[in-house]
PDB file of N, H, CA, C and O in Angstrom:
ATOM      1  N   MET A   1     -43.488  45.864  11.846  1.00  0.00           N
ATOM      2  CA  MET A   1     -42.289  44.945  11.888  1.00  0.00           C
ATOM      3  C   MET A   1     -42.487  43.586  11.321  1.00  0.00           C
ATOM      4  O   MET A   1     -43.403  42.856  11.700  1.00  0.00           O
ATOM      5  N   MET A   2     -41.470  43.190  10.248  1.00  0.00           N
ATOM      6  H   MET A   2     -40.726  43.783   9.940  1.00  0.00           H
ATOM      7  CA  MET A   2     -41.703  42.162   9.491  1.00  0.00           C
ATOM      8  C   MET A   2     -40.928  40.915   9.687  1.00  0.00           C
ATOM      9  O   MET A   2     -39.734  41.091   9.448  1.00  0.00           O
ATOM     10  N   PHE A   3     -41.250  39.650  10.064  1.00  0.00           N
ATOM     11  H   PHE A   3     -42.220  39.506  10.258  1.00  0.00           H
ATOM     12  CA  PHE A   3     -40.308  38.474  10.399  1.00  0.00           C
ATOM     13  C   PHE A   3     -40.124  37.750   9.048  1.00  0.00           C
ATOM     14  O   PHE A   3     -40.991  37.554   8.197  1.00  0.00           O
ATOM     15  N   ARG A   4     -38.933  37.421   9.022  1.00  0.00           N
ATOM     16  H   ARG A   4     -38.228  37.581   9.714  1.00  0.00           H
ATOM     17  CA  ARG A   4     -38.462  36.547   8.008  1.00  0.00           C
ATOM     18  C   ARG A   4     -38.343  35.082   8.492  1.00  0.00           C
ATOM     19  O   ARG A   4     -37.890  34.797   9.600  1.00  0.00           O
ATOM     20  N   ARG A   5     -38.805  34.117   7.538  1.00  0.00           N
ATOM     21  H   ARG A   5     -39.174  34.349   6.638  1.00  0.00           H
ATOM     22  CA  ARG A   5     -38.731  32.916   7.756  1.00  0.00           C
ATOM     23  C   ARG A   5     -37.237  32.360   7.864  1.00  0.00           C
ATOM     24  O   ARG A   5     -36.390  32.920   7.168  1.00  0.00           O
ATOM     25  N   PRO A   6     -36.900  31.428   8.585  1.00  0.00           N
ATOM     26  CA  PRO A   6     -35.552  30.751   8.592  1.00  0.00           C
ATOM     27  C   PRO A   6     -35.219  30.294   7.246  1.00  0.00           C
ATOM     28  O   PRO A   6     -36.173  30.090   6.494  1.00  0.00           O
ATOM     29  N   MET A   7     -34.053  30.101   6.813  1.00  0.00           N
ATOM     30  H   MET A   7     -33.278  30.267   7.424  1.00  0.00           H
ATOM     31  CA  MET A   7     -33.792  29.468   5.577  1.00  0.00           C
ATOM     32  C   MET A   7     -33.388  27.944   5.638  1.00  0.00           C
ATOM     33  O   MET A   7     -32.357  27.553   6.185  1.00  0.00           O
ATOM     34  N   VAL A   8     -34.157  27.259   5.121  1.00  0.00           N
ATOM     35  H   VAL A   8     -34.995  27.577   4.677  1.00  0.00           H
ATOM     36  CA  VAL A   8     -34.253  25.754   4.975  1.00  0.00           C
ATOM     37  C   VAL A   8     -32.925  25.310   4.122  1.00  0.00           C
ATOM     38  O   VAL A   8     -32.908  25.485   2.903  1.00  0.00           O
ATOM     39  N   VAL A   9     -32.033  24.843   4.676  1.00  0.00           N
ATOM     40  H   VAL A   9     -32.047  24.701   5.666  1.00  0.00           H
ATOM     41  CA  VAL A   9     -31.011  24.084   3.947  1.00  0.00           C
ATOM     42  C   VAL A   9     -31.047  22.492   3.827  1.00  0.00           C
ATOM     43  O   VAL A   9     -31.070  21.749   4.808  1.00  0.00           O
ATOM     44  N   ARG A  10     -31.048  22.119   2.666  1.00  0.00           N
ATOM     45  H   ARG A  10     -31.030  22.723   1.869  1.00  0.00           H
ATOM     46  CA  ARG A  10     -31.235  20.743   2.360  1.00  0.00           C
ATOM     47  C   ARG A  10     -29.654  20.148   1.934  1.00  0.00           C
ATOM     48  O   ARG A  10     -28.804  20.838   1.372  1.00  0.00           O
ATOM     49  N   HIS A  11     -29.516  19.038   2.247  1.00  0.00           N
ATOM     50  H   HIS A  11     -30.207  18.477   2.704  1.00  0.00           H
ATOM     51  CA  HIS A  11     -28.144  18.279   2.110  1.00  0.00           C
ATOM     52  C   HIS A  11     -28.601  17.244   1.196  1.00  0.00           C
ATOM     53  O   HIS A  11     -29.640  16.604   1.360  1.00  0.00           O
ATOM     54  N   GLY A  12     -27.771  17.100   0.205  1.00  0.00           N
ATOM     55  H   GLY A  12     -26.927  17.621   0.072  1.00  0.00           H
ATOM     56  CA  GLY A  12     -27.843  16.153  -0.972  1.00  0.00           C
ATOM     57  C   GLY A  12     -26.655  15.146  -0.845  1.00  0.00           C
ATOM     58  O   GLY A  12     -25.840  15.264   0.070  1.00  0.00           O
ATOM     59  N   PRO A  13     -26.583  14.299  -1.645  1.00  0.00           N
ATOM     60  CA  PRO A  13     -25.486  13.414  -1.671  1.00  0.00           C
ATOM     61  C   PRO A  13     -24.149  14.130  -1.862  1.00  0.00           C
ATOM     62  O   PRO A  13     -24.026  15.031  -2.691  1.00  0.00           O
ATOM     63  N   GLY A  14     -23.109  13.694  -1.046  1.00  0.00           N
ATOM     64  H   GLY A  14     -23.209  12.962  -0.373  1.00  0.00           H
ATOM     65  CA  GLY A  14     -21.783  14.328  -1.066  1.00  0.00           C
ATOM     66  C   GLY A  14     -21.496  15.723  -0.197  1.00  0.00           C
ATOM     67  O   GLY A  14     -20.433  16.338  -0.111  1.00  0.00           O
ATOM     68  N   LEU A  15     -22.831  16.038   0.444  1.00  0.00           N
ATOM     69  H   LEU A  15     -23.694  15.538   0.374  1.00  0.00           H
ATOM     70  CA  LEU A  15     -22.717  17.377   1.047  1.00  0.00           C
ATOM     71  C   LEU A  15     -22.664  16.915   2.470  1.00  0.00           C
ATOM     72  O   LEU A  15     -22.894  15.764   2.841  1.00  0.00           O
ATOM     73  N   LEU A  16     -22.322  17.975   3.262  1.00  0.00           N
ATOM     74  H   LEU A  16     -22.136  18.910   2.961  1.00  0.00           H
ATOM     75  CA  LEU A  16     -22.468  17.841   4.689  1.00  0.00           C
ATOM     76  C   LEU A  16     -23.789  17.415   5.277  1.00  0.00           C
ATOM     77  O   LEU A  16     -24.892  17.782   4.872  1.00  0.00           O
ATOM     78  N   GLY A  17     -23.573  16.682   6.175  1.00  0.00           N
ATOM     79  H   GLY A  17     -22.677  16.384   6.505  1.00  0.00           H
ATOM     80  CA  GLY A  17     -24.725  16.033   6.876  1.00  0.00           C
ATOM     81  C   GLY A  17     -25.231  14.832   6.165  1.00  0.00           C
ATOM     82  O   GLY A  17     -26.368  14.475   6.473  1.00  0.00           O
ATOM     83  N   GLU A  18     -24.610  14.163   5.294  1.00  0.00           N
ATOM     84  H   GLU A  18     -23.686  14.452   5.044  1.00  0.00           H
ATOM     85  CA  GLU A  18     -24.918  12.991   4.875  1.00  0.00           C
ATOM     86  C   GLU A  18     -24.465  11.939   5.672  1.00  0.00           C
ATOM     87  O   GLU A  18     -23.296  11.907   6.056  1.00  0.00           O
ATOM     88  N   ARG A  19     -25.418  10.926   6.007  1.00  0.00           N
ATOM     89  H   ARG A  19     -26.367  10.952   5.695  1.00  0.00           H
ATOM     90  CA  ARG A  19     -24.893   9.748   6.737  1.00  0.00           C
ATOM     91  C   ARG A  19     -24.625   8.612   6.066  1.00  0.00           C
ATOM     92  O   ARG A  19     -25.533   8.231   5.327  1.00  0.00           O
ATOM     93  N   PRO A  20     -23.571   7.908   6.107  1.00  0.00           N
ATOM     94  CA  PRO A  20     -23.178   6.616   5.480  1.00  0.00           C
ATOM     95  C   PRO A  20     -24.416   5.698   5.497  1.00  0.00           C
ATOM     96  O   PRO A  20     -25.025   5.531   6.553  1.00  0.00           O
ATOM     97  N   GLN A  21     -24.745   5.189   4.528  1.00  0.00           N
ATOM     98  H   GLN A  21     -24.250   5.325   3.670  1.00  0.00           H
ATOM     99  CA  GLN A  21     -26.177   4.136   4.396  1.00  0.00           C
ATOM    100  C   GLN A  21     -25.359   2.765   4.590  1.00  0.00           C
ATOM    101  O   GLN A  21     -24.329   2.450   3.993  1.00  0.00           O
ATOM    102  N   ALA A  22     -26.100   1.974   5.624  1.00  0.00           N
ATOM    103  H   ALA A  22     -26.936   2.230   6.108  1.00  0.00           H
ATOM    104  CA  ALA A  22     -25.734   0.538   5.673  1.00  0.00           C
ATOM    105  C   ALA A  22     -25.877  -0.091   4.311  1.00  0.00           C
ATOM    106  O   ALA A  22     -26.654   0.259   3.424  1.00  0.00           O
ATOM    107  N   PRO A  23     -24.953  -1.131   4.286  1.00  0.00           N
ATOM    108  CA  PRO A  23     -24.894  -2.056   3.081  1.00  0.00           C
ATOM    109  C   PRO A  23     -26.320  -2.651   3.196  1.00  0.00           C
ATOM    110  O   PRO A  23     -26.949  -2.833   4.238  1.00  0.00           O
ATOM    111  N   ALA A  24     -26.782  -2.968   1.692  1.00  0.00           N
ATOM    112  H   ALA A  24     -26.271  -2.819   0.845  1.00  0.00           H
ATOM    113  CA  ALA A  24     -27.970  -3.638   1.684  1.00  0.00           C
ATOM    114  C   ALA A  24     -27.920  -5.255   2.256  1.00  0.00           C
ATOM    115  O   ALA A  24     -26.959  -6.014   2.138  1.00  0.00           O
ATOM    116  N   ALA A  25     -29.040  -5.515   2.814  1.00  0.00           N
ATOM    117  H   ALA A  25     -29.821  -4.898   2.909  1.00  0.00           H
ATOM    118  CA  ALA A  25     -28.967  -6.949   3.567  1.00  0.00           C
ATOM    119  C   ALA A  25     -28.856  -7.953   2.322  1.00  0.00           C
ATOM    120  O   ALA A  25     -29.476  -7.887   1.261  1.00  0.00           O
ATOM    121  N   THR A  26     -28.013  -8.791   2.680  1.00  0.00           N
ATOM    122  H   THR A  26     -27.509  -8.845   3.542  1.00  0.00           H
ATOM    123  CA  THR A  26     -27.851 -10.067   1.750  1.00  0.00           C
ATOM    124  C   THR A  26     -28.588 -11.185   2.029  1.00  0.00           C
ATOM    125  O   THR A  26     -28.486 -11.585   3.189  1.00  0.00           O
ATOM    126  N   PRO A  27     -29.458 -11.936   1.135  1.00  0.00           N
ATOM    127  CA  PRO A  27     -30.095 -12.937   1.553  1.00  0.00           C
ATOM    128  C   PRO A  27     -29.264 -14.119   2.151  1.00  0.00           C
ATOM    129  O   PRO A  27     -28.161 -14.353   1.659  1.00  0.00           O
ATOM    130  N   PRO A  28     -29.784 -14.954   3.293  1.00  0.00           N
ATOM    131  CA  PRO A  28     -28.870 -15.869   3.676  1.00  0.00           C
ATOM    132  C   PRO A  28     -28.505 -17.015   2.590  1.00  0.00           C
ATOM    133  O   PRO A  28     -29.295 -17.244   1.674  1.00  0.00           O
ATOM    134  N   PRO A  29     -27.375 -17.678   2.705  1.00  0.00           N
ATOM    135  CA  PRO A  29     -27.217 -18.682   1.661  1.00  0.00           C
ATOM    136  C   PRO A  29     -27.988 -20.063   1.891  1.00  0.00           C
ATOM    137  O   PRO A  29     -28.198 -20.547   3.003  1.00  0.00           O
ATOM    138  N   THR A  30     -28.368 -20.610   0.708  1.00  0.00           N
ATOM    139  H   THR A  30     -28.198 -20.217  -0.196  1.00  0.00           H
ATOM    140  CA  THR A  30     -29.105 -21.727   0.922  1.00  0.00           C
ATOM    141  C   THR A  30     -28.286 -22.750   1.641  1.00  0.00           C
ATOM    142  O   THR A  30     -27.090 -22.915   1.400  1.00  0.00           O
ATOM    143  N   MET A  31     -29.045 -23.522   2.646  1.00  0.00           N
ATOM    144  H   MET A  31     -30.017 -23.387   2.842  1.00  0.00           H
ATOM    145  CA  MET A  31     -28.437 -24.527   3.243  1.00  0.00           C
ATOM    146  C   MET A  31     -29.114 -25.900   2.885  1.00  0.00           C
ATOM    147  O   MET A  31     -30.273 -25.956   2.474  1.00  0.00           O
ATOM    148  N   SER A  32     -28.365 -26.936   3.056  1.00  0.00           N
ATOM    149  H   SER A  32     -27.424 -26.891   3.390  1.00  0.00           H
ATOM    150  CA  SER A  32     -28.834 -28.388   2.762  1.00  0.00           C
ATOM    151  C   SER A  32     -29.748 -28.592   4.026  1.00  0.00           C
ATOM    152  O   SER A  32     -29.615 -27.913   5.044  1.00  0.00           O
ATOM    153  N   SER A  33     -30.640 -29.533   3.884  1.00  0.00           N
ATOM    154  H   SER A  33     -30.749 -30.084   3.057  1.00  0.00           H
ATOM    155  CA  SER A  33     -31.482 -30.106   5.004  1.00  0.00           C
ATOM    156  C   SER A  33     -30.637 -30.495   6.097  1.00  0.00           C
ATOM    157  O   SER A  33     -31.080 -30.322   7.233  1.00  0.00           O
ATOM    158  N   GLU A  34     -29.269 -31.089   5.917  1.00  0.00           N
ATOM    159  H   GLU A  34     -28.909 -31.229   4.994  1.00  0.00           H
ATOM    160  CA  GLU A  34     -28.727 -31.804   6.779  1.00  0.00           C
ATOM    161  C   GLU A  34     -27.995 -30.589   7.701  1.00  0.00           C
ATOM    162  O   GLU A  34     -27.792 -30.735   8.906  1.00  0.00           O
ATOM    163  N   GLU A  35     -27.650 -29.437   6.994  1.00  0.00           N
ATOM    164  H   GLU A  35     -27.815 -29.319   6.015  1.00  0.00           H
ATOM    165  CA  GLU A  35     -26.989 -28.262   7.748  1.00  0.00           C
ATOM    166  C   GLU A  35     -28.199 -27.555   8.499  1.00  0.00           C
ATOM    167  O   GLU A  35     -27.885 -26.931   9.513  1.00  0.00           O
ATOM    168  N   ARG A  36     -29.387 -27.568   8.177  1.00  0.00           N
ATOM    169  H   ARG A  36     -29.642 -28.074   7.354  1.00  0.00           H
ATOM    170  CA  ARG A  36     -30.380 -26.947   8.938  1.00  0.00           C
ATOM    171  C   ARG A  36     -30.639 -27.728  10.211  1.00  0.00           C
ATOM    172  O   ARG A  36     -30.781 -27.166  11.297  1.00  0.00           O
ATOM    173  N   ILE A  37     -30.699 -29.095  10.037  1.00  0.00           N
ATOM    174  H   ILE A  37     -30.584 -29.551   9.154  1.00  0.00           H
ATOM    175  CA  ILE A  37     -31.021 -29.783  10.990  1.00  0.00           C
ATOM    176  C   ILE A  37     -29.994 -29.625  12.144  1.00  0.00           C
ATOM    177  O   ILE A  37     -30.324 -29.308  13.287  1.00  0.00           O
ATOM    178  N   THR A  38     -28.593 -29.899  11.708  1.00  0.00           N
ATOM    179  H   THR A  38     -28.324 -30.156  10.780  1.00  0.00           H
ATOM    180  CA  THR A  38     -27.438 -29.599  12.497  1.00  0.00           C
ATOM    181  C   THR A  38     -27.599 -28.334  13.266  1.00  0.00           C
ATOM    182  O   THR A  38     -27.606 -28.298  14.496  1.00  0.00           O
ATOM    183  N   GLN A  39     -27.738 -27.211  12.426  1.00  0.00           N
ATOM    184  H   GLN A  39     -27.733 -27.240  11.426  1.00  0.00           H
ATOM    185  CA  GLN A  39     -28.109 -25.875  13.218  1.00  0.00           C
ATOM    186  C   GLN A  39     -29.126 -25.804  14.079  1.00  0.00           C
ATOM    187  O   GLN A  39     -28.999 -25.110  15.089  1.00  0.00           O
ATOM    188  N   LEU A  40     -30.227 -26.463  13.844  1.00  0.00           N
ATOM    189  H   LEU A  40     -30.330 -27.026  13.024  1.00  0.00           H
ATOM    190  CA  LEU A  40     -31.475 -26.582  14.908  1.00  0.00           C
ATOM    191  C   LEU A  40     -30.997 -27.136  15.907  1.00  0.00           C
ATOM    192  O   LEU A  40     -31.095 -26.507  16.960  1.00  0.00           O
ATOM    193  N   GLN A  41     -30.304 -28.519  15.941  1.00  0.00           N
ATOM    194  H   GLN A  41     -30.224 -29.030  15.085  1.00  0.00           H
ATOM    195  CA  GLN A  41     -29.783 -29.188  17.032  1.00  0.00           C
ATOM    196  C   GLN A  41     -28.972 -28.325  17.788  1.00  0.00           C
ATOM    197  O   GLN A  41     -29.233 -28.112  18.972  1.00  0.00           O
ATOM    198  N   GLU A  42     -27.942 -27.767  17.177  1.00  0.00           N
ATOM    199  H   GLU A  42     -27.730 -27.940  16.215  1.00  0.00           H
ATOM    200  CA  GLU A  42     -27.073 -26.831  18.094  1.00  0.00           C
ATOM    201  C   GLU A  42     -27.761 -25.662  18.811  1.00  0.00           C
ATOM    202  O   GLU A  42     -27.364 -25.217  19.888  1.00  0.00           O
ATOM    203  N   LEU A  43     -28.752 -25.227  18.178  1.00  0.00           N
ATOM    204  H   LEU A  43     -29.074 -25.588  17.303  1.00  0.00           H
ATOM    205  CA  LEU A  43     -29.716 -24.140  18.890  1.00  0.00           C
ATOM    206  C   LEU A  43     -30.564 -24.610  19.981  1.00  0.00           C
ATOM    207  O   LEU A  43     -30.890 -23.867  20.906  1.00  0.00           O
ATOM    208  N   GLY A  44     -30.978 -25.997  19.879  1.00  0.00           N
ATOM    209  H   GLY A  44     -30.714 -26.601  19.127  1.00  0.00           H
ATOM    210  CA  GLY A  44     -31.705 -26.459  20.901  1.00  0.00           C
ATOM    211  C   GLY A  44     -30.713 -26.707  22.052  1.00  0.00           C
ATOM    212  O   GLY A  44     -31.113 -26.472  23.192  1.00  0.00           O
ATOM    213  N   GLU A  45     -29.408 -27.177  21.861  1.00  0.00           N
ATOM    214  H   GLU A  45     -29.083 -27.369  20.935  1.00  0.00           H
ATOM    215  CA  GLU A  45     -28.546 -27.320  22.983  1.00  0.00           C
ATOM    216  C   GLU A  45     -28.167 -26.128  23.746  1.00  0.00           C
ATOM    217  O   GLU A  45     -28.008 -26.103  24.967  1.00  0.00           O
ATOM    218  N   LEU A  46     -28.041 -25.201  22.988  1.00  0.00           N
ATOM    219  H   LEU A  46     -28.170 -25.222  21.997  1.00  0.00           H
ATOM    220  CA  LEU A  46     -27.680 -23.763  23.573  1.00  0.00           C
ATOM    221  C   LEU A  46     -28.880 -23.217  24.395  1.00  0.00           C
ATOM    222  O   LEU A  46     -28.803 -22.567  25.437  1.00  0.00           O
ATOM    223  N   LYS A  47     -29.858 -23.549  23.821  1.00  0.00           N
ATOM    224  H   LYS A  47     -29.921 -24.077  22.974  1.00  0.00           H
ATOM    225  CA  LYS A  47     -31.335 -22.871  24.758  1.00  0.00           C
ATOM    226  C   LYS A  47     -31.400 -23.792  25.875  1.00  0.00           C
ATOM    227  O   LYS A  47     -31.709 -23.343  26.979  1.00  0.00           O
ATOM    228  N   ALA A  48     -31.137 -25.081  25.721  1.00  0.00           N
ATOM    229  H   ALA A  48     -30.886 -25.446  24.824  1.00  0.00           H
ATOM    230  CA  ALA A  48     -31.235 -26.110  27.044  1.00  0.00           C
ATOM    231  C   ALA A  48     -30.073 -25.751  27.986  1.00  0.00           C
ATOM    232  O   ALA A  48     -30.252 -25.970  29.184  1.00  0.00           O
ATOM    233  N   SER A  49     -29.039 -25.284  27.631  1.00  0.00           N
ATOM    234  H   SER A  49     -28.894 -25.106  26.658  1.00  0.00           H
ATOM    235  CA  SER A  49     -27.951 -25.120  28.417  1.00  0.00           C
ATOM    236  C   SER A  49     -28.053 -23.616  29.191  1.00  0.00           C
ATOM    237  O   SER A  49     -27.378 -23.345  30.184  1.00  0.00           O
ATOM    238  N   GLY A  50     -28.938 -22.763  28.610  1.00  0.00           N
ATOM    239  H   GLY A  50     -29.486 -22.984  27.803  1.00  0.00           H
ATOM    240  CA  GLY A  50     -29.304 -21.249  29.310  1.00  0.00           C
ATOM    241  C   GLY A  50     -28.654 -20.360  28.281  1.00  0.00           C
ATOM    242  O   GLY A  50     -29.003 -19.184  28.380  1.00  0.00           O
ATOM    243  N   VAL A  51     -27.700 -20.656  27.213  1.00  0.00           N
ATOM    244  H   VAL A  51     -27.416 -21.612  27.132  1.00  0.00           H
ATOM    245  CA  VAL A  51     -26.968 -19.743  26.572  1.00  0.00           C
ATOM    246  C   VAL A  51     -27.969 -18.710  25.869  1.00  0.00           C
ATOM    247  O   VAL A  51     -27.817 -17.490  25.914  1.00  0.00           O
ATOM    248  N   LEU A  52     -28.967 -19.340  25.242  1.00  0.00           N
ATOM    249  H   LEU A  52     -29.091 -20.332  25.205  1.00  0.00           H
ATOM    250  CA  LEU A  52     -29.831 -18.601  24.388  1.00  0.00           C
ATOM    251  C   LEU A  52     -31.317 -18.408  25.074  1.00  0.00           C
ATOM    252  O   LEU A  52     -31.873 -19.444  25.437  1.00  0.00           O
ATOM    253  N   THR A  53     -31.928 -17.288  25.257  1.00  0.00           N
ATOM    254  H   THR A  53     -31.476 -16.446  24.962  1.00  0.00           H
ATOM    255  CA  THR A  53     -33.241 -17.128  25.665  1.00  0.00           C
ATOM    256  C   THR A  53     -34.219 -17.752  24.794  1.00  0.00           C
ATOM    257  O   THR A  53     -33.810 -18.221  23.731  1.00  0.00           O
ATOM    258  N   ASP A  54     -35.480 -17.827  25.093  1.00  0.00           N
ATOM    259  H   ASP A  54     -35.811 -17.446  25.956  1.00  0.00           H
ATOM    260  CA  ASP A  54     -36.408 -18.284  23.997  1.00  0.00           C
ATOM    261  C   ASP A  54     -36.713 -17.480  23.013  1.00  0.00           C
ATOM    262  O   ASP A  54     -37.055 -17.978  21.940  1.00  0.00           O
ATOM    263  N   GLU A  55     -36.663 -16.264  23.150  1.00  0.00           N
ATOM    264  H   GLU A  55     -36.386 -15.859  24.021  1.00  0.00           H
ATOM    265  CA  GLU A  55     -36.716 -15.368  22.245  1.00  0.00           C
ATOM    266  C   GLU A  55     -35.679 -15.330  21.144  1.00  0.00           C
ATOM    267  O   GLU A  55     -35.914 -15.291  19.936  1.00  0.00           O
ATOM    268  N   GLU A  56     -34.498 -15.348  21.737  1.00  0.00           N
ATOM    269  H   GLU A  56     -34.308 -15.380  22.719  1.00  0.00           H
ATOM    270  CA  GLU A  56     -33.295 -15.446  20.865  1.00  0.00           C
ATOM    271  C   GLU A  56     -33.359 -16.941  19.950  1.00  0.00           C
ATOM    272  O   GLU A  56     -33.074 -16.977  18.753  1.00  0.00           O
ATOM    273  N   PHE A  57     -33.702 -17.910  20.593  1.00  0.00           N
ATOM    274  H   PHE A  57     -33.934 -17.880  21.565  1.00  0.00           H
ATOM    275  CA  PHE A  57     -33.792 -19.322  19.999  1.00  0.00           C
ATOM    276  C   PHE A  57     -34.698 -19.188  18.768  1.00  0.00           C
ATOM    277  O   PHE A  57     -34.341 -19.618  17.671  1.00  0.00           O
ATOM    278  N   GLN A  58     -35.954 -18.545  18.984  1.00  0.00           N
ATOM    279  H   GLN A  58     -36.244 -18.196  19.875  1.00  0.00           H
ATOM    280  CA  GLN A  58     -37.102 -18.506  18.093  1.00  0.00           C
ATOM    281  C   GLN A  58     -36.541 -17.798  17.089  1.00  0.00           C
ATOM    282  O   GLN A  58     -36.705 -18.234  15.950  1.00  0.00           O
ATOM    283  N   ARG A  59     -35.864 -16.726  17.256  1.00  0.00           N
ATOM    284  H   ARG A  59     -35.730 -16.372  18.182  1.00  0.00           H
ATOM    285  CA  ARG A  59     -35.351 -15.770  16.167  1.00  0.00           C
ATOM    286  C   ARG A  59     -34.576 -16.584  15.077  1.00  0.00           C
ATOM    287  O   ARG A  59     -34.857 -16.633  13.879  1.00  0.00           O
ATOM    288  N   GLU A  60     -33.390 -17.308  15.822  1.00  0.00           N
ATOM    289  H   GLU A  60     -33.161 -17.268  16.794  1.00  0.00           H
ATOM    290  CA  GLU A  60     -32.471 -17.944  15.025  1.00  0.00           C
ATOM    291  C   GLU A  60     -33.103 -19.027  14.527  1.00  0.00           C
ATOM    292  O   GLU A  60     -32.656 -19.424  13.451  1.00  0.00           O
ATOM    293  N   LYS A  61     -34.109 -19.688  15.041  1.00  0.00           N
ATOM    294  H   LYS A  61     -34.472 -19.366  15.915  1.00  0.00           H
ATOM    295  CA  LYS A  61     -34.735 -20.975  14.286  1.00  0.00           C
ATOM    296  C   LYS A  61     -35.489 -20.511  12.933  1.00  0.00           C
ATOM    297  O   LYS A  61     -35.480 -21.161  11.888  1.00  0.00           O
ATOM    298  N   ARG A  62     -36.087 -19.381  13.117  1.00  0.00           N
ATOM    299  H   ARG A  62     -36.094 -18.853  13.966  1.00  0.00           H
ATOM    300  CA  ARG A  62     -36.827 -18.734  12.058  1.00  0.00           C
ATOM    301  C   ARG A  62     -35.579 -18.273  11.042  1.00  0.00           C
ATOM    302  O   ARG A  62     -35.876 -18.484   9.867  1.00  0.00           O
ATOM    303  N   ARG A  63     -34.514 -17.808  11.191  1.00  0.00           N
ATOM    304  H   ARG A  63     -34.272 -17.637  12.146  1.00  0.00           H
ATOM    305  CA  ARG A  63     -33.334 -17.593  10.505  1.00  0.00           C
ATOM    306  C   ARG A  63     -32.976 -18.719   9.803  1.00  0.00           C
ATOM    307  O   ARG A  63     -32.908 -18.622   8.578  1.00  0.00           O
ATOM    308  N   VAL A  64     -32.706 -19.890  10.398  1.00  0.00           N
ATOM    309  H   VAL A  64     -32.762 -19.969  11.393  1.00  0.00           H
ATOM    310  CA  VAL A  64     -32.337 -20.952   9.811  1.00  0.00           C
ATOM    311  C   VAL A  64     -33.439 -21.639   9.019  1.00  0.00           C
ATOM    312  O   VAL A  64     -33.108 -22.033   7.901  1.00  0.00           O
ATOM    313  N   LEU A  65     -34.642 -21.842   9.393  1.00  0.00           N
ATOM    314  H   LEU A  65     -34.910 -21.522  10.302  1.00  0.00           H
ATOM    315  CA  LEU A  65     -35.687 -22.264   8.535  1.00  0.00           C
ATOM    316  C   LEU A  65     -36.122 -21.365   7.393  1.00  0.00           C
ATOM    317  O   LEU A  65     -36.787 -21.861   6.484  1.00  0.00           O
ATOM    318  N   GLY A  66     -35.804 -20.099   7.371  1.00  0.00           N
ATOM    319  H   GLY A  66     -35.264 -19.696   8.110  1.00  0.00           H
ATOM    320  CA  GLY A  66     -35.864 -19.163   6.138  1.00  0.00           C
ATOM    321  C   GLY A  66     -34.791 -19.207   5.097  1.00  0.00           C
ATOM    322  O   GLY A  66     -34.906 -18.749   3.960  1.00  0.00           O
ATOM    323  N   ALA A  67     -33.692 -19.826   5.612  1.00  0.00           N
ATOM    324  H   ALA A  67     -33.598 -20.198   6.536  1.00  0.00           H
ATOM    325  CA  ALA A  67     -32.606 -20.150   4.631  1.00  0.00           C
ATOM    326  C   ALA A  67     -32.726 -21.273   3.741  1.00  0.00           C
ATOM    327  O   ALA A  67     -31.814 -22.079   3.553  1.00  0.00           O
ATOM    328  N   VAL A  68     -33.799 -21.320   3.221  1.00  0.00           N
ATOM    329  H   VAL A  68     -34.540 -20.665   3.373  1.00  0.00           H
ATOM    330  CA  VAL A  68     -34.006 -22.592   2.131  1.00  0.00           C
ATOM    331  C   VAL A  68     -33.600 -22.295   0.730  1.00  0.00           C
ATOM    332  O   VAL A  68     -33.712 -23.158  -0.141  1.00  0.00           O
TER     333      VAL A  68
END
């Protein structure tokens, strides 16, 4: 008795099974030093009031400082 391999079906662009792709990430806009300082102060206040966790604060701080 001979067994046949299952057929492999590949899906290409425009065919069934295609998942929509997420849009490419755009770099954050450049901020002035004053804008960065203001955002960092606001983040510090949110962290101090308990709205942001330390992890969230650090992530947002990196985001603000990276938008140079």
